[in-house]
Every structure is written in C-alpha cells, then in structure tokens.
KOLVEXPA-130713 format. One line per 10 residues: number of its first residue (from 1); their letters; for each residue y, x, z of C-alpha. Coordinates in pm, 1 decimal, padded with zeros to 6 digits, always signed. Example, Ala and Ser with C-alpha at 12.3 -4.5 7.8 and 13.67 -1.06 7.14 Angstrom:
2
1 = as = -00450.0/+01230.0/+00780.0; -00106.0/+01367.0/+00714.0 $
This chain:
385
1 = xxxxxxxxxx = -01987.0/+00337.6/-03062.1; -01654.8/+00214.6/-02944.4; -01347.0/+00321.6/-03165.1; -01112.1/+00225.8/-02947.1; -00858.6/+00436.2/-02742.9; -00961.7/+00478.6/-02340.5; -00768.1/+00209.0/-02169.8; -00725.6/+00321.5/-01791.2; -00727.2/+00134.7/-01510.5; -00363.8/+00238.4/-01406.9 $
11 = xxxxxxxxxx = -00086.2/+00396.4/-01624.9; +00263.6/+00471.8/-01454.7; +00529.0/+00298.9/-01646.7; +00784.9/+00589.6/-01699.9; +01081.1/+00523.4/-01914.0; +01355.4/+00773.0/-02100.6; +01562.5/+00637.2/-01811.1; +01366.1/+00748.7/-01548.9; +01321.1/+01075.9/-01721.5; +01693.0/+01145.7/-01740.8 $
21 = xxxxxxxxxx = +01762.6/+01078.4/-01399.6; +01504.5/+01331.7/-01283.6; +01676.6/+01578.5/-01509.9; +02021.8/+01497.7/-01356.4; +01885.3/+01565.3/-01023.2; +01714.5/+01890.0/-01125.2; +02037.6/+01997.6/-01281.4; +02262.6/+01888.6/-01001.6; +02104.1/+02192.1/-00787.4; +01971.6/+01949.6/-00514.6 $
31 = xxxxxxxxxx = +01599.1/+01974.4/-00537.5; +01474.0/+01876.2/-00197.3; +01609.4/+01603.0/+00026.8; +01995.3/+01515.8/-00091.5; +02208.0/+01238.1/-00223.6; +01962.9/+01090.3/-00442.9; +01710.4/+01064.6/-00168.0; +01993.5/+00868.5/+00063.6; +02091.8/+00672.3/-00245.2; +01729.3/+00542.1/-00240.5 $
41 = xxxxxxxxxx = +01718.9/+00479.6/+00131.4; +02031.8/+00260.5/+00085.3; +01938.4/+00066.1/-00243.7; +01583.0/-00004.6/-00095.2; +01700.6/-00145.5/+00228.4; +01967.4/-00334.8/+00054.3; +01707.3/-00458.5/-00194.1; +01467.2/-00552.3/+00109.7; +01785.0/-00699.1/+00296.9; +01768.6/-00859.0/+00686.6 $
51 = xxxxxxxxxx = +01920.0/-00545.0/+00854.3; +01607.7/-00287.9/+00751.7; +01637.6/+00049.1/+00799.4; +01451.8/+00279.1/+00545.2; +01313.7/+00637.2/+00584.1; +01202.4/+00795.5/+00221.9; +00889.0/+01016.7/+00276.6; +00644.0/+01219.0/+00055.5; +00345.8/+00962.0/+00082.3; +00252.7/+00597.7/+00252.4 $
61 = xxxxxxxxxx = +00033.1/+00809.3/+00466.0; +00296.1/+01038.0/+00615.5; +00501.4/+00698.9/+00644.9; +00217.9/+00534.8/+00843.0; +00194.9/+00862.1/+01083.6; +00517.3/+00842.7/+01182.1; +00556.1/+00480.7/+01237.0; +00218.1/+00525.5/+01499.2; +00402.5/+00807.1/+01657.8; +00690.9/+00632.4/+01704.2 $
71 = xxxxxxxxxx = +00578.2/+00324.4/+01892.2; +00401.6/+00555.0/+02114.9; +00020.0/+00549.3/+01970.8; -00145.0/+00850.8/+02158.3; -00438.5/+01049.0/+02262.4; -00689.8/+00735.4/+02401.9; -00546.8/+00445.8/+02238.4; -00690.9/+00212.1/+01947.9; -00576.7/+00066.7/+01666.3; -00746.4/-00258.5/+01493.1 $
81 = xxxxxxxxxx = -00740.5/-00249.1/+01108.3; -00963.1/-00405.2/+00827.9; -01281.1/-00208.5/+00735.6; -01172.0/-00281.6/+00346.5; -00893.2/-00050.3/+00332.1; -00795.0/+00321.2/+00177.5; -00879.2/+00580.2/+00487.8; -00498.2/+00666.9/+00501.7; -00487.7/+00348.2/+00672.6; -00658.7/+00476.2/+00988.3 $
91 = xxxxxxxxxx = -00675.5/+00832.0/+00939.2; -00335.4/+00873.1/+01075.0; -00451.2/+00698.4/+01419.0; -00709.6/+01038.2/+01460.1; -00402.0/+01256.9/+01376.1; -00252.7/+01123.2/+01711.9; -00560.8/+01134.2/+01908.3; -00613.7/+00730.3/+01913.3; -00935.1/+00583.0/+01781.6; -01009.2/+00304.1/+01500.0 $
101 = xxxxxxxxxx = -01161.1/-00034.9/+01591.6; -01226.2/-00147.9/+01225.8; -01268.7/-00510.6/+01180.3; -01414.2/-00766.2/+00894.4; -01189.3/-00942.0/+00656.4; -01156.5/-01345.9/+00543.1; -01398.7/-01408.3/+00267.1; -01104.4/-01571.8/+00038.4; -00784.6/-01354.6/+00064.0; -01022.8/-00984.7/+00146.4 $
111 = xxxxxxxxxx = -00716.3/-00946.4/+00427.9; -00805.1/-00909.6/+00739.5; -00974.6/-01191.2/+00972.9; -00717.8/-01250.8/+01249.0; -01001.5/-01391.1/+01438.4; -01201.4/-01060.1/+01445.1; -00874.4/-00906.1/+01571.9; -00854.5/-01094.0/+01863.3; -01202.4/-01021.8/+01923.5; -01202.5/-00645.9/+01885.9 $
121 = xxxxxxxxxx = -00880.7/-00623.3/+02129.7; -00932.6/-00393.7/+02456.1; -00760.0/-00286.6/+02725.9; -00689.0/+00042.2/+02511.7; -00557.2/-00146.7/+02169.4; -00208.7/-00033.9/+02125.1; -00128.6/-00154.9/+01758.8; -00243.7/-00372.3/+01489.4; -00262.5/-00250.9/+01137.4; -00289.0/-00527.4/+00893.2 $
131 = xxxxxxxxxx = -00314.6/-00451.0/+00505.5; -00153.2/-00682.4/+00240.3; -00478.0/-00615.4/+00016.0; -00428.4/-00584.3/-00345.9; -00073.0/-00744.3/-00315.0; -00114.1/-01049.1/-00110.8; +00034.2/-01104.6/+00221.8; -00170.9/-01141.2/+00573.6; -00214.4/-01444.7/+00766.8; +00109.5/-01310.6/+00956.5 $
141 = xxxxxxxxxx = +00219.0/-01574.9/+01123.3; -00152.2/-01556.1/+01313.0; -00125.7/-01166.8/+01349.8; +00255.3/-01213.1/+01549.4; +00126.5/-01444.8/+01762.1; -00199.3/-01238.1/+01857.1; +00012.5/-00950.9/+01897.4; +00304.7/-01164.0/+02111.9; +00040.1/-01270.1/+02349.0; -00145.5/-00957.2/+02444.4 $
151 = xxxxxxxxxx = +00158.1/-00718.5/+02390.8; +00084.3/-00518.0/+02077.1; +00237.0/-00357.3/+01813.1; +00232.0/-00456.2/+01424.7; +00244.5/-00154.8/+01181.1; +00197.8/-00316.6/+00839.8; +00010.3/-00117.3/+00596.9; +00247.5/-00268.8/+00255.0; +00118.1/-00003.2/+00037.6; +00011.8/-00308.2/-00209.8 $
161 = xxxxxxxxxx = +00288.7/-00518.7/-00105.9; +00616.4/-00477.2/-00289.0; +00718.2/-00720.5/-00315.7; +00530.8/-00940.1/-00158.2; +00625.3/-01240.3/+00054.9; +00472.3/-01406.8/+00361.0; +00630.8/-01729.0/+00575.1; +00925.9/-01695.3/+00312.7; +01023.0/-01353.7/+00395.3; +00989.1/-01015.9/+00194.1 $
171 = xxxxxxxxxx = +00737.7/-00816.5/+00344.1; +00951.0/-00522.9/+00522.7; +01158.3/-00836.0/+00685.2; +00893.8/-00956.5/+00883.4; +00896.1/-00917.1/+01276.5; +00676.0/-00641.8/+01279.2; +00767.8/-00264.4/+01427.9; +00737.5/-00125.4/+01092.4; +00605.8/-00190.1/+00699.5; +00492.7/+00138.5/+00508.1 $
181 = xxxxxxxxxx = +00533.0/+00091.4/+00137.9; +00355.8/+00331.5/-00143.8; +00511.2/+00480.5/-00437.1; +00187.1/+00654.1/-00555.3; +00126.1/+00664.7/-00921.6; -00066.0/+00358.8/-00969.7; +00158.0/+00106.8/-00725.3; +00391.3/-00157.0/-00826.4; +00689.5/+00145.9/-00847.6; +00621.0/+00505.4/-00839.1 $
191 = xxxxxxxxxx = +00767.0/+00807.1/-00728.7; +00504.3/+01019.6/-00834.9; +00414.4/+01104.0/-00508.8; +00642.0/+00893.0/-00210.8; +00680.9/+00627.8/+00045.0; +00896.0/+00456.1/+00238.7; +00909.9/+00333.7/+00630.3; +01105.8/+00019.6/+00693.8; +01217.0/-00125.4/+01067.0; +01447.3/-00342.4/+01220.3 $
201 = xxxxxxxxxx = +01466.2/-00130.4/+01552.0; +01707.3/+00162.2/+01570.2; +01539.1/+00356.7/+01792.0; +01237.8/+00381.8/+01586.3; +01448.7/+00468.0/+01289.5; +01626.0/+00747.8/+01488.9; +01275.2/+00890.7/+01589.3; +01100.0/+00892.1/+01273.1; +01427.5/+01067.0/+01089.9; +01369.3/+01319.8/+01342.3 $
211 = xxxxxxxxxx = +01007.4/+01336.8/+01289.6; +00973.2/+01347.5/+00919.6; +01162.1/+01707.3/+00904.1; +01032.9/+01924.6/+01160.9; +01181.6/+01748.7/+01443.4; +01551.4/+01828.9/+01370.0; +01829.3/+01676.3/+01523.5; +02019.3/+01682.0/+01189.5; +01888.7/+01627.9/+00831.7; +01881.8/+01849.0/+00594.3 $
221 = xxxxxxxxxx = +02127.2/+01695.0/+00368.2; +02345.9/+01657.5/+00669.7; +02305.4/+02034.3/+00748.0; +02433.9/+02118.9/+00392.7; +02724.0/+01863.0/+00325.4; +02849.2/+01816.6/+00672.1; +03210.1/+02027.1/+00754.1; +03080.4/+02160.9/+01090.2; +02881.7/+02494.5/+01114.0; +02539.6/+02455.4/+00875.1 $
231 = xxxxxxxxxx = +02366.9/+02729.8/+01027.1; +02335.9/+02541.7/+01327.6; +02058.8/+02289.3/+01434.8; +01847.0/+02194.6/+01698.1; +01469.9/+02131.3/+01732.5; +01400.4/+01818.5/+01977.4; +01046.9/+01747.5/+01944.8; +00760.4/+01898.3/+01719.5; +00819.8/+01729.7/+01394.7; +00618.2/+01708.2/+01053.2 $
241 = xxxxxxxxxx = +00764.8/+01806.0/+00704.4; +00750.8/+01434.7/+00528.2; +01078.4/+01453.3/+00365.9; +01123.0/+01304.5/-00008.3; +01272.6/+01556.5/-00272.0; +01556.8/+01421.4/-00447.7; +01337.2/+01432.6/-00806.5; +01135.8/+01147.6/-00631.8; +01418.9/+00983.4/-00489.7; +01607.0/+01012.4/-00863.1 $
251 = xxxxxxxxxx = +01300.8/+00822.0/-00991.2; +01238.9/+00547.2/-00712.3; +01607.5/+00443.9/-00796.4; +01514.8/+00372.7/-01145.0; +01196.1/+00216.6/-01085.2; +01345.4/+00003.3/-00806.6; +01602.2/-00145.8/-01074.6; +01314.8/-00186.2/-01327.3; +01096.2/-00388.3/-01029.1; +01196.4/-00770.5/-01110.1 $
261 = xxxxxxxxxx = +01077.3/-00691.8/-01434.9; +00789.4/-00523.2/-01322.7; +00694.1/-00802.9/-01098.2; +00704.6/-01058.0/-01369.3; +00512.4/-00843.1/-01591.8; +00206.3/-00832.6/-01364.8; +00252.0/-01221.9/-01255.7; +00185.5/-01295.8/-01621.1; -00066.7/-01073.0/-01655.5; -00250.4/-01222.7/-01340.8 $
271 = xxxxxxxxxx = -00191.9/-01552.2/-01437.5; -00374.2/-01504.6/-01777.0; -00671.9/-01289.1/-01616.0; -00688.7/-01608.9/-01398.6; -00697.0/-01852.1/-01672.1; -00908.3/-01666.5/-01927.0; -01168.6/-01555.9/-01680.8; -01212.8/-01892.5/-01440.7; -01516.0/-01996.5/-01636.1; -01717.0/-01674.0/-01606.1 $
281 = xxxxxxxxxx = -01948.2/-01639.5/-01247.3; -01680.2/-01489.3/-01106.2; -01480.4/-01525.9/-00760.7; -01143.1/-01430.3/-00884.0; -00900.6/-01306.3/-00672.3; -00649.0/-01569.7/-00429.7; -00343.9/-01628.5/-00529.7; -00030.0/-01651.0/-00298.8; +00043.1/-02022.9/-00147.4; +00300.1/-02234.8/-00296.1 $
291 = xxxxxxxxxx = +00650.1/-02055.2/-00274.5; +00539.2/-01719.0/-00179.8; +00533.8/-01398.5/-00399.5; +00187.8/-01169.7/-00463.1; +00282.0/-00813.7/-00588.5; -00066.9/-00829.2/-00773.2; -00101.3/-00438.1/-00730.5; -00467.7/-00507.0/-00825.2; -00724.8/-00760.0/-00956.9; -01005.6/-00755.4/-00792.5 $
301 = xxxxxxxxxx = -01294.3/-00959.6/-00907.2; -01615.6/-01064.3/-00739.1; -01959.7/-01157.9/-00927.8; -02053.0/-01489.3/-00774.3; -02422.1/-01443.3/-00610.2; -02547.3/-01680.2/-00958.5; -02427.6/-01364.4/-01214.1; -02727.3/-01235.2/-01402.4; -02532.1/-00870.1/-01371.8; -02453.6/-00642.8/-01138.5 $
311 = xxxxxxxxxx = -02129.4/-00491.8/-01016.3; -02246.1/-00153.2/-01149.9; -02369.9/-00304.7/-01484.8; -02033.1/-00432.0/-01545.3; -01866.2/-00113.4/-01462.0; -02055.9/+00039.7/-01722.1; -02020.1/-00216.8/-01992.7; -01652.0/-00188.9/-01971.2; -01654.0/+00169.7/-01959.0; -01888.6/+00165.9/-02297.7 $
321 = xxxxxxxxxx = -01596.1/-00032.1/-02395.7; -01355.1/+00232.6/-02337.5; -01173.5/+00030.6/-02007.8; -01142.0/+00206.2/-01702.2; -01208.6/+00008.3/-01373.4; -01227.6/+00067.9/-01008.3; -01368.5/-00037.4/-00633.2; -01128.8/-00108.7/-00386.0; -01310.3/+00019.2/-00169.2; -01594.1/+00175.9/-00050.6 $
331 = xxxxxxxxxx = -01528.6/+00006.4/+00321.7; -01477.4/+00244.2/+00588.7; -01786.1/+00133.7/+00781.4; -02001.1/+00310.3/+00484.3; -01770.8/+00628.2/+00472.3; -01985.3/+00921.4/+00670.3; -01669.0/+00999.7/+00906.1; -01620.9/+00648.4/+01035.6; -01953.5/+00513.4/+01011.6; -02095.2/+00827.0/+01254.7 $
341 = xxxxxxxxxx = -01792.2/+00862.6/+01447.8; -01820.5/+00485.5/+01550.7; -02176.2/+00403.1/+01465.2; -02065.1/+00150.7/+01232.3; -02349.4/-00048.9/+01012.6; -02293.9/-00308.9/+00721.1; -02435.9/-00605.7/+00969.3; -02133.1/-00554.2/+01169.4; -01890.9/-00646.8/+00840.1; -02065.7/-00896.5/+00650.2 $
351 = xxxxxxxxxx = -01808.7/-01046.5/+00461.2; -01639.6/-00722.1/+00349.1; -02013.8/-00610.8/+00289.9; -02108.5/-00877.6/+00060.1; -01740.1/-00844.1/-00131.2; -01845.8/-00476.2/-00167.0; -02136.2/-00501.4/-00351.5; -02005.9/-00737.6/-00607.6; -01633.1/-00621.3/-00646.0; -01464.5/-00424.4/-00895.1 $
361 = xxxxxxxxxx = -01096.0/-00392.4/-01018.6; -00966.0/-00421.0/-01396.6; -00689.8/-00295.8/-01500.8; -00337.8/-00413.3/-01426.0; -00057.1/-00262.9/-01499.1; +00306.2/-00294.0/-01623.2; +00286.5/-00117.6/-01948.5; -00047.5/-00323.5/-02044.6; -00004.2/-00479.6/-02376.7; -00126.1/-00853.0/-02417.6 $
371 = xxxxxxxxxx = -00396.9/-00691.0/-02675.5; -00539.4/-00422.7/-02446.0; -00555.2/-00692.3/-02199.2; -00719.2/-00929.5/-02452.1; -01003.0/-00628.9/-02489.7; -01047.1/-00676.1/-02111.9; -01129.5/-01034.1/-02114.5; -01361.2/-01022.2/-02441.8; -01553.6/-00722.4/-02264.2; -01586.0/-00931.2/-01948.9 $
381 = xxxxx = -01680.5/-01236.3/-02131.4; -01978.4/-01037.7/-02313.1; -02107.4/-00912.3/-02033.5; -02059.1/-01123.2/-01727.7; -02315.9/-01425.3/-01719.6 $
C-alpha cells in the first residue's frame, strides 16, 4: 500500500505575502472593486507593455463574453475555435446567440490548425478564437493572415498563456482585438477566481468596462471616490456583473510580482520532465520555438501507439501511487451539448480524437518540490512500457 502523501495534480502557490495583502484589503473597507483592483489592472498592463489596456473581471469566461460582445458578435454569427478546449471558450458565443464552429488541432502542438480554420470559414463567420494550449502559443502569424484576408476579428483565449510569447511578443501585445487571461486556482498565477481582458483598442476597452458592471457609465470605484455627487449614475446598456473584488486584486498584485520566479520554476520542471521521460513510449509536449517563451501551464503526455498500456491504466497506476492527474480535455465534439447541437462525430476530428484517447496531464506547479517530481517520474517509468 502506498504510504506517501497524496500529490495533487495542481496546488496554488500562496505565501504569507498574499495573505497579508488580502487582509489589508479587507481591513481597508474596500471589499468590492476598488483601489487594489485598479492598481492590479495598471500593473498588469505595465507588465505586458505595448500600450495595452487591462480590464479585471471575475473569471476568464466573463472576459471572453465581454470581448465577443464588444466586437459585435451577435445572433446568427459564427466563431471558430478548437475542439480541444474547455467549454468556456465557446459557450460565451451561445450567450450572444452565435454558433461555435469547432475544428481540429495540429498533431504536434495540439493548438488550433490554421488550415482547418480556413476551411471552416463561412459568410456567417465573425471571429477566430485561438487557444494557446498548455501555454504554447498558436501559429499566430498564420491566424492573423487568415483573419486579415477574410475580414475577421481575433480574440485570444490566453487562459494558459501567461507569460507566453509569439513572434517575439508577449501574448496580450499581439494585434488581436483582445486577449483573455485566467487567474483560476491552477493557472500560472491566481486570484482564486478571476481573469483579465487586455486590448489596445480604446473603444473596445471602454465598452468592456461599461458592460462589466451592469452597463453603468461610471464604475463603482469612480462613483465612491469621485468629488461629484456619488449617487448619480446612468445605465447606458444592459450589462453584466463581472467585476473583480479588491481581495482578488490584492492577491493578484502579489502573484504578478512573483510571476518571473513562477515562470522560471515551471520551465525547470518542464525541462526535467522532457529529459527524464524521453526514453519512454510517450509523445511529449512540444517546446516553444527558439527565442520564444512557453508558459508551461500544463504538461500533457500522450502514449505512443506502441505503448503496452492504456491511458486509463496509467492514470490508475499513478493514482495507486498517490499521484493526481487530469485530462485536458474531453474534446467538445464528445460533450453532449456540442455533439448534439451540431451533429458532431469523432471522425470529423481525427487528430484531437487520437490525442484524447492517449493523453493525460501530470502534476506541474511552482510549489512542487524536486522530490515530488521524482515520484511522478518514477511512477511513470514503472507503468509506461
């Protein structure tokens, strides 16, 4: 019987500095959107650079919804996205009455395949939603070329991609309409729940700020800190309730300061996995091209066809060894809602389907010790053959 402590698939890296920052925010009296959230937005925009504006939200899902609404996605439109993603990427299109056009992924990177994007475009297509899978940037040069030629908008699902680079620039600085980051508990930095939308377009930023909080023409912080009468506001649109709290903003500010160290540790862990597992019958995740940065949010391994064990047997063996895993993702073409709405079959997505049958994500998080990683490597070597 395994007696080692359970090693989770992911674990937030929270120190006393984050706890103190959250406590200060609570003691200040500002517990909803206030000065900590404002400062977090400013510091996040400064981190990315390139003149971006940052809008803090209570989830990346909310950010994707705001971004699609701001670019004008509406009833009858289509957005193109990969089938190998979490449902949030495309469920936001349905919020707006639009449809999702799911396409297959590249066999090496598992990112959206630009050739499949081009083939899926119809007169109804409004936007492309690339997902930087696992922290590796999509082929953004090809995607932007397709978007320009067809007059389409690009909204990046950057939930995995902080900090990821493409074409020498950080995701968030690229010439897309918007990029949306996630600060969920298992991401490369966390606010517990939360996200950030970034854009260089002032009109889109203004629209998203208004829609973030009920369509009010002035946000909550301005109303309660302005020298003009605080009671007066105007509703200019039927907005949403997507603002970030100051406790989350305070947590995010400390995590952002620690992000360079987080990236370095994730790269160390990924490099060791790539070295130690290379002799096994596995397809290891693609590294970033020379000169680019992989955020290494996930480390997704795939069993080769000549492996003598199944994916589920490996998951069970790791579980028996006290090691947590996950699968990213059950493709959307297999999920009942998307499958039934669009009549999707596995045969339409051969790359994603083949990958799904053989993939699992192993633990990779910044507070993971070398000894904990050694356990994962030893368990994989013992069961994968």
